[in-house]
C-alpha positions, -999 to +999 in steps of 0.1 A: +024-493-078+048-493-049+022-511-028+017-536-056+054-543-057+053-550-019+024-574-024+043-591-052+074-596-030+054-609+000+033-633-022+064-647-040+078-662-009+083-700-009+101-724+013+118-737-018+149-715-024+151-720-062+115-708-066+124-676-047+155-671-069+138-676-102+107-656-093+127-627-080+149-628-111+121-625-136+097-603-116+123-577-109+141-576-143+127-543-155+093-550-169+069-521-177+042-533-152+016-522-177-010-548-168-011-542-131-011-504-138-042-510-159-060-526-130-053-496-108-061-469-134-094-487-142-103-489-105-096-452-101-122-444-128-148-452-101-144-456-063-106-454-060-081-480-052-085-505-023-063-534-010-082-558-032-070-539-063-034-542-052-039-580-049-056-581-083-028-562-099-002-586-084-022-616-096-023-602-132+015-596-131+020-632-118+000-646-147+019-625-172+053-635-157+043-672-158+036-668-196+070-651-201+088-680-183+071-706-205+074-684-237+112-682-233+115-719-230+093-726-260+111-699-281+145-710-268+152-673-260+183-662-242+177-624-239+147-604-226+147-568-214+185-566-220+191-595-195+197-632-199+163-650-197+155-671-167+158-703-187+193-693-199+204-687-163+185-714-144+177-740-171+144-749-189+131-772-162+134-746-135+117-720-157+087-742-166+082-753-130+085-719-115+061-706-142+037-733-129+042-721-093+034-685-103+001-697-120-009-716-089+001-688-066-020-664-086-050-687-082-044-691-045-045-653-042-077-649-063-095-675-041-088-653-011-107-624-027-139-645-025-153-630-057-166-655-082-168-630-110-131-622-105-122-659-106-143-663-138-125-635-156-091-647-146-098-683-153-111-675-188-082-652-195-056-678-185-073-704-206-075-681-236-038-672-233-029-709-233-050-713-265-032-684-280+002-699-272-008-732-290-022-713-320+011-694-323+030-727-321+008-742-349+016-712-371+054-714-367+072-715-400+039-710-419+039-681-443+005-687-457-017-676-428-040-646-432-039-613-413-071-624-395-053-656-384-025-636-370-048-611-352-066-640-336-033-652-321-024-618-306-060-613-293-057-646-275-021-645-265-014-609-256-045-587-257-067-610-235-047-602-203-049-565-210-086-569-214-088-588-181-068-562-163-091-533-172-122-554-168-111-565-133-105-529-122-141-521-132-157-552-117-140-548-083-151-512-082-188-520-088-190-505-123-220-510-144-220-537-171-217-509-198-188-493-180-171-528-176-175-535-213-161-501-222-130-507-202-127-543-214-128-530-250-102-505-242-079-532-228-083-555-258-076-527-283-046-514-263-031-549-260-035-554-298-018-521-305+009-529-281+017-563-297+016-549-332+042-523-323+063-551-307+062-568-341+075-536-357+102-530-331+114-566-334+123-559-370+134-522-369+140-511-333+172-503-315+185-535-298+198-514-269+164-499-263+142-530-268+165-552-248+168-581-273+183-589-307+165-578-338+147-604-359+139-627-330+105-635-343+118-642-378+145-665-364+118-684-345+098-687-377+069-665-364+049-650-393+042-616-378+020-590-395+048-569-412+061-601-428+026-613-439+019-578-454+052-579-473+044-613-487+009-602-499+021-569-514+056-576-527+066-590-561+066-627-566+104-628-560+100-606-528+072-628-515+093-660-521+122-644-502+102-636-471+084-669-472+117-688-472+131-666-444+101-675-423+101-712-431+138-715-425+141-690-396+169-675-417+184-643-403+211-643-430+184-628-452+175-601-427+189-572-448+171-584-479+139-589-459+142-554-445+144-541-481+112-558-489+095-545-458+106-510-469+096-513-505+061-526-496+055-501-468+049-531-444+061-514-412+042-482-419+011-503-426+014-522-393+020-489-374-012-476-390-032-507-379-018-502-344-028-465-345-064-475-354-065-499-325-053-472-301-078-448-314-106-474-309-093-479-274-097-442-266-132-442-282-142-470-258-135-448-228-145-414-243-180-415-225-163-418-191-157-388-168-128-368-180-104-370-150-067-376-146-072-414-147-091-413-179-065-390-194-037-414-182-054-442-201-056-421-232-019-412-228-011-449-224-028-456-257-007-430-273+025-444-257+016-479-270+020-467-306+048-441-303+072-461-280+107-472-290+110-499-264 
């Protein structure tokens, strides 16, 4: 991971000072680096890590960072990971344009790898993430979407890049198609579990630990799974309360919404869904050789559902 960080710093360089400033600010603001770690762990399941894997890991992190820059503009966010967002510090225009720079730099780097399969995976992932962003936008302030509608959004928007990261580690290491599919399944399930726990923490976490205010998703009118479950399983009055909070982005009703989430068991339900996804992720890699890297992936699945940040 230290080598990946070196590749990131070297690849970020631009002759335009503002690009360097914004890129450095967001890349080095305390992210978990889960996606690049998945590239390396997946590669280590086979022939070990080579320089190409470091570059792939950096590419995946650039794509992820570009989505964060654009997300914060769309969501009008001012806090991420306990720090002011890039758009809050540098402005929306700079954030959008530097996000574009990171996307294009990622594609420059993948071209240098001269591997058409890698380009295919990353191009598909980037396109799918964009579709997920638009799907989420279409769902804003809508309280009548189904659980399946919501899961489709997070499969596209979040889990797809997890899937791409684990698939890329396998592909670049010459894994069989069956092995590649097993790791891709792991990544998709892990990413889904991770996002579901994010939804839970957004409503019930410790702001100091999660690095942002509670209720951000509700304030932005995002109908996340805990809220959808509460609507479907609460009384008529409780359902109306949560629906109105979503449609109005009304945090003044946060305490009342939390009471509904508690009475319906919504947070426990979503944690259980996340646990099932994490278990399926582990099942997908169970046939692989039991080594320290396979165990690390299993432990990462456990972390995804027990974390508090």
